[in-house]
MARKOLTOR-416576 format. One record per residue (C-alpha): residue in three letters; z, y, x. Coordinates in steps of 0.25 Angstrom, whole numbers, padded with zeros to 4 digits, always signed. Example, Ala and Ser with C-alpha at 12.3 -4.5 7.8 and 13.67 -1.06 7.14 Angstrom:
BEGIN
ALA+0031-0018+0049/SER+0029-0004+0055/
This chain:
BEGIN
MET+0000+0000+0000/ASP-0004+0014+0005/ALA+0008+0023+0000/ARG+0000+0036+0002/LEU-0006+0043-0010/THR-0021+0045-0010/THR-0026+0059-0010/GLU-0030+0057-0025/GLN-0016+0052-0028/ARG-0009+0064-0021/GLU-0018+0073-0029/LEU-0014+0066-0042/ARG+0001+0067-0039/ASP-0001+0081-0036/ALA-0008+0084-0049/ALA+0002+0077-0057/ALA+0013+0085-0049/ARG+0007+0098-0052/LEU+0005+0095-0067/ALA+0020+0091-0068/ASP+0025+0103-0060/ASP+0016+0113-0069/LEU+0018+0107-0083/GLY+0030+0098-0082/PRO+0044+0103-0087/GLY+0051+0112-0077/SER+0064+0112-0086/VAL+0070+0105-0097/GLN+0066+0117-0106/ASP+0051+0114-0102/LEU+0052+0100-0109/ALA+0052+0107-0123/ASP+0040+0116-0119/ALA+0029+0111-0128/ASP+0018+0120-0122/ARG+0021+0115-0108/ALA+0021+0100-0112/ALA+0008+0102-0119/ARG+0002+0108-0107/LEU+0007+0097-0099/GLU+0002+0086-0108/LYS-0012+0093-0108/ALA-0012+0093-0093/VAL-0008+0079-0092/ALA-0018+0074-0102/ALA-0029+0082-0094/THR-0026+0074-0081/GLY-0029+0061-0087/TRP-0017+0055-0080/ARG-0012+0047-0092/THR-0025+0038-0090/LEU-0024+0037-0075/ARG-0023+0021-0075/SER-0036+0019-0084/ASP-0042+0030-0075/GLY-0040+0021-0063/ALA-0027+0027-0057/SER-0018+0018-0049/GLY-0003+0016-0052/VAL+0000+0025-0040/GLU-0007+0037-0047/VAL-0001+0035-0060/ALA+0013+0034-0053/LEU+0010+0047-0046/VAL+0007+0055-0059/ALA+0019+0049-0066/GLU+0028+0053-0054/GLU+0024+0067-0054/PHE+0025+0068-0069/ALA+0039+0063-0069/ARG+0043+0072-0057/GLY+0038+0084-0066/LEU+0044+0078-0079/VAL+0031+0079-0085/ASP+0034+0077-0100/VAL+0021+0072-0106/PRO+0017+0057-0106/PHE+0011+0051-0093/ALA+0017+0037-0090/GLY+0016+0031-0104/PRO+0001+0035-0106/VAL-0003+0031-0092/LEU+0004+0017-0094/ALA-0003+0016-0108/ASP-0016+0019-0101/ASP-0014+0009-0090/LEU-0011-0002-0101/ARG-0023+0002-0109/SER-0032+0001-0097/ALA-0026-0012-0092/ALA-0028-0019-0106/ASP-0041-0012-0109/LEU-0036-0005-0121/PRO-0044+0007-0127/ALA-0041+0020-0120/ALA-0032+0030-0127/ASP-0039+0042-0134/GLY-0032+0056-0136/ALA-0027+0052-0150/GLU-0020+0040-0144/ALA-0012+0043-0132/ALA-0004+0030-0128/THR+0009+0027-0120/ILE+0017+0015-0117/ALA+0029+0009-0125/VAL+0040+0002-0118/ASP+0052-0007-0123/VAL+0065+0000-0122/THR+0075-0008-0114/SER+0088+0000-0115/GLY+0096+0009-0124/LYS+0096+0009-0139/ALA+0081+0007-0141/ALA+0081-0005-0132/GLY+0071-0015-0137/THR+0062-0005-0144/LEU+0048+0000-0139/GLU+0045+0014-0136/ALA+0033+0022-0131/VAL+0036+0030-0119/ASP+0029+0043-0114/ALA+0025+0044-0129/ALA+0022+0058-0131/GLY+0008+0060-0138/ALA+0006+0045-0138/GLY+0001+0037-0150/ARG+0001+0023-0145/ALA+0010+0015-0136/PHE+0007+0003-0128/ALA+0017-0008-0124/VAL+0016-0021-0116/ARG+0023-0033-0120/ASP+0021-0047-0114/ARG+0007-0041-0109/ARG+0003-0038-0123/ILE-0001-0023-0125/LEU+0005-0017-0138/ALA+0002-0004-0144/GLY+0009+0004-0155/PRO+0010+0018-0160/VAL+0019+0028-0154/GLY+0030+0033-0164/ASP+0041+0043-0165/THR+0047+0049-0152/LEU+0060+0043-0147/PRO+0072+0051-0142/GLU+0070+0051-0127/VAL+0079+0053-0115/ASP+0067+0057-0106/LEU+0064+0072-0110/THR+0050+0071-0103/ARG+0044+0059-0111/ARG+0044+0054-0125/SER+0046+0040-0130/ALA+0042+0035-0144/GLU+0043+0024-0154/VAL+0031+0014-0154/GLY+0026+0008-0167/GLU+0021-0006-0170/LEU+0014-0012-0158/GLU+0001-0020-0158/PRO-0005-0028-0147/VAL-0017-0021-0141/GLY-0019-0029-0128/GLU-0014-0038-0117/LEU-0012-0037-0102/ASP-0013-0049-0092/PRO-0001-0051-0083/GLU-0007-0043-0072/ALA-0010-0031-0080/ALA+0003-0031-0087/GLY+0011-0032-0074/ARG+0003-0020-0068/ARG+0005-0012-0081/LEU+0020-0014-0080/ALA+0020-0010-0065/LEU+0012+0003-0068/ALA+0022+0006-0079/LEU+0034+0004-0069/ALA+0027+0012-0058/VAL+0024+0024-0067/THR+0039+0024-0072/SER+0043+0023-0058/ALA+0034+0035-0054/ASP+0041+0042-0066/LEU+0054+0039-0060/VAL+0050+0044-0046/GLY+0045+0057-0051/THR+0057+0059-0060/ALA+0066+0057-0047/ARG+0057+0067-0039/GLY+0058+0078-0050/ALA+0073+0076-0051/LEU+0075+0077-0036/ALA+0067+0089-0035/LEU+0075+0096-0046/ALA+0088+0092-0039/VAL+0083+0097-0025/GLU+0079+0110-0031/TYR+0092+0112-0038/ALA+0100+0108-0026/GLY+0093+0119-0018/VAL+0096+0130-0027/ARG+0110+0127-0033/GLU+0121+0132-0024/GLN+0135+0128-0022/TYR+0145+0134-0013/GLY+0134+0144-0008/LYS+0124+0133-0004/ALA+0113+0125-0011/ILE+0119+0112-0016/GLY+0107+0105-0010/THR+0114+0108+0004/TYR+0126+0099+0001/GLN+0125+0084+0005/ALA+0130+0080-0009/VAL+0118+0085-0015/ALA+0108+0084-0004/HIS+0110+0069-0001/PRO+0108+0064-0016/LEU+0095+0072-0016/ALA+0090+0066-0003/GLU+0094+0052-0008/GLY+0086+0056-0021/LEU+0073+0059-0012/ALA+0075+0046-0005/LEU+0075+0038-0018/ILE+0063+0045-0023/GLU+0055+0042-0010/GLY+0059+0027-0011/SER+0055+0028-0026/VAL+0041+0034-0022/SER+0039+0022-0013/VAL+0042+0011-0023/LEU+0034+0019-0033/ARG+0022+0020-0025/HIS+0021+0005-0022/ALA+0024+0001-0036/ALA+0013+0011-0041/TRP+0003+0006-0031/ALA+0007-0009-0034/VAL+0002-0007-0048/ASP-0013-0008-0044/GLU-0012-0014-0030/LEU-0002-0026-0032/THR-0002-0038-0041/ALA+0005-0035-0054/ASP+0018-0043-0050/GLU+0019-0035-0037/ALA+0016-0022-0044/LEU+0027-0025-0055/ARG+0037-0028-0044/ALA+0034-0015-0036/ALA+0035-0007-0049/ARG+0048-0013-0053/ILE+0054-0010-0040/ALA+0049+0004-0041/LYS+0054+0006-0055/ILE+0068+0001-0051/TYR+0069+0010-0038/CYS+0063+0022-0045/ALA+0072+0021-0057/ARG+0084+0021-0048/ALA+0080+0032-0039/ALA+0076+0041-0050/ARG+0089+0040-0058/THR+0097+0042-0045/VAL+0088+0055-0041/CYS+0089+0060-0055/GLU+0104+0058-0056/THR+0105+0065-0043/ALA+0097+0077-0048/VAL+0107+0078-0060/GLN+0119+0078-0050/VAL+0113+0088-0041/HIS+0111+0098-0052/GLY+0126+0097-0055/GLY+0130+0101-0069/ILE+0117+0107-0073/GLY+0110+0094-0071/ASN+0117+0089-0083/THR+0112+0100-0092/TRP+0100+0099-0101/GLU+0093+0110-0095/CYS+0092+0104-0081/LEU+0079+0096-0079/VAL+0086+0085-0070/HIS+0090+0077-0082/VAL+0076+0076-0087/TYR+0072+0069-0074/LEU+0084+0060-0076/ARG+0080+0057-0090/ARG+0066+0054-0086/ALA+0070+0045-0075/LEU+0079+0036-0084/THR+0068+0035-0094/SER+0058+0031-0084/THR+0068+0020-0079/GLU+0068+0014-0093/LEU+0053+0014-0094/PHE+0049+0000-0089/PRO+0063-0003-0084/VAL+0064-0013-0072/ARG+0077-0021-0069/LEU+0081-0024-0055/GLU+0080-0039-0059/GLU+0065-0038-0061/ILE+0062-0036-0046/ASP+0065-0045-0035/LEU+0069-0034-0025/GLY+0083-0029-0027/LEU+0085-0014-0026/SER+0099-0007-0024/
């Protein structure tokens, strides 16, 4: 594996970063700005990135966009539609038209809604796809559900009907891509939270000095950066493996990445809350939005340590 990004991949990453920086929410108040969200939705739709896979993009390229969108807390659908597009492409299902945007549906495995099915990244979607025992099922997207994540919407799913079937190899790759994309979301979330904390530590003063000059603050931030660097490494390998290794090998790499990135992102986001002190526990502070997104992405296609054959401590 060549860990270096190609020129085209760097340009794609930079373009996604610019879009997220320009139109993503810069504050909690921005999340309620309908005009901003509409401009963001229009810009993302114009890029065509929601159909990256059917356009021939690799898992690495999808992960790059997902990572930058999470870093900028982009609050319009991406992961759901891009995974639905990949599923459609793999099963040779008809492509979506403008009137039938699609997303994916996942089984809820924890909480009061455990055992139910919900559509994720469902804003604007009319149909949701789910995979069970390699069968592809589709159902209409229903009412919006209460959501912890303030940047993405979940919804109920109506009656499912079979629309296709995947062979074992294709089913494994679809799941590996889903794990890689959610891992990328976790890495981006951690990067955004760490940047917010570092910025705050540089301007907030205590006893006449910026709090970032004290070891009690600087060391956890440095540890957060180390966790992110490790996460990037396992993520890049998992995203590359989606297309380059066998389905079993890709799934193993993706599960390891998901576990590592989920643990790292939670640690970094909780550190960011602590660095902000009391204000980190207020609604107005953006840092809790990152923590909410990290916890939600962890529960999307969750992986247990028992599912991999390499223990992580």
